[in-house]
C-alpha positions in Angstrom: -30.1 13.9 13.1 -30.6 14.3 16.2 -34.4 12.7 15.9 -32.3 9.4 15.2 -30.1 9.7 17.6 -32.3 9.6 20.2 -34.5 6.9 18.7 -31.6 4.7 18.9 -31.3 5.5 22.8 -34.4 4.0 23.0 -33.5 0.7 21.2 -31.3 -0.3 24.6 -33.8 0.8 26.7 -36.5 -1.7 25.2 -38.4 -4.1 27.5 -38.3 -7.2 25.5 -36.4 -8.3 22.2 -39.3 -8.3 19.7 -39.4 -4.4 20.4 -35.8 -3.8 20.4 -35.7 -5.8 16.9 -38.7 -3.4 15.8 -37.0 -0.7 17.2 -33.7 -1.4 15.1 -35.8 -2.4 12.0 -37.8 1.4 12.0 -34.1 2.9 13.1 -31.9 1.2 10.6 -34.3 1.8 7.6 -34.6 5.5 8.6 -30.9 6.3 8.9 -30.7 4.0 5.7 -33.1 6.5 3.9 -31.6 9.3 5.1 -29.2 9.7 2.8 -26.2 10.8 5.0 -23.0 9.3 4.4 -22.0 9.2 8.0 -25.2 7.5 9.1 -25.2 4.9 6.9 -21.7 4.1 7.3 -22.5 4.0 11.1 -25.3 1.8 10.8 -23.7 -0.8 8.3 -20.9 -1.1 11.4 -23.5 -1.7 13.7 -25.6 -4.3 12.0 -22.8 -7.3 13.1 -23.7 -6.7 16.7 -27.2 -6.4 16.5 -28.1 -9.8 18.2 -26.1 -8.7 21.2 -27.8 -5.0 21.0 -31.3 -6.9 21.1 -29.8 -9.7 23.6 -29.7 -6.7 25.9 -33.1 -6.6 26.1 -33.9 -10.1 27.6 -30.3 -9.6 30.2 -30.0 -6.7 32.1 -26.4 -6.6 32.7 -24.5 -3.5 34.3 -20.9 -3.1 35.3 -21.5 -2.0 38.8 -20.9 -5.6 40.3 -18.1 -6.2 38.5 -16.4 -2.7 39.5 -17.2 -3.4 43.1 -15.5 -6.5 42.7 -12.3 -5.2 40.8 -12.0 -2.6 43.2 -11.9 -5.4 46.2 -9.3 -7.0 44.3 -6.9 -4.0 44.2 -7.5 -3.1 47.9 -6.7 -6.4 48.8 -3.4 -6.6 46.5 -3.0 -3.1 48.1 -3.2 -4.5 51.7 -0.9 -7.5 50.8 2.1 -5.5 49.4 5.4 -6.2 51.1 4.0 -10.2 52.3 6.4 -12.8 51.5 5.3 -16.3 50.0 6.3 -18.7 52.3 7.0 -21.1 49.3 9.7 -19.0 47.8 11.5 -18.2 51.1 14.9 -19.7 51.1 
């Protein structure tokens, strides 16, 4: 089970889509052949997301830029607290 867990991690860090797809096929074969019910169910649940998982090899995205932008928005909102909108003034 621990071996399969570590092998699944390598799928997300594959260098290209072909390598990721091959890694999935190898891992899924071992997982389904293990006979462990929980692992078989987990593998079946991952299968619909395979294209997204494989495409992560081509599109290396992380959330650090997005988190930074969200933080800046929060800071601006905090600084603007208490200001009134001139269009709504009576």
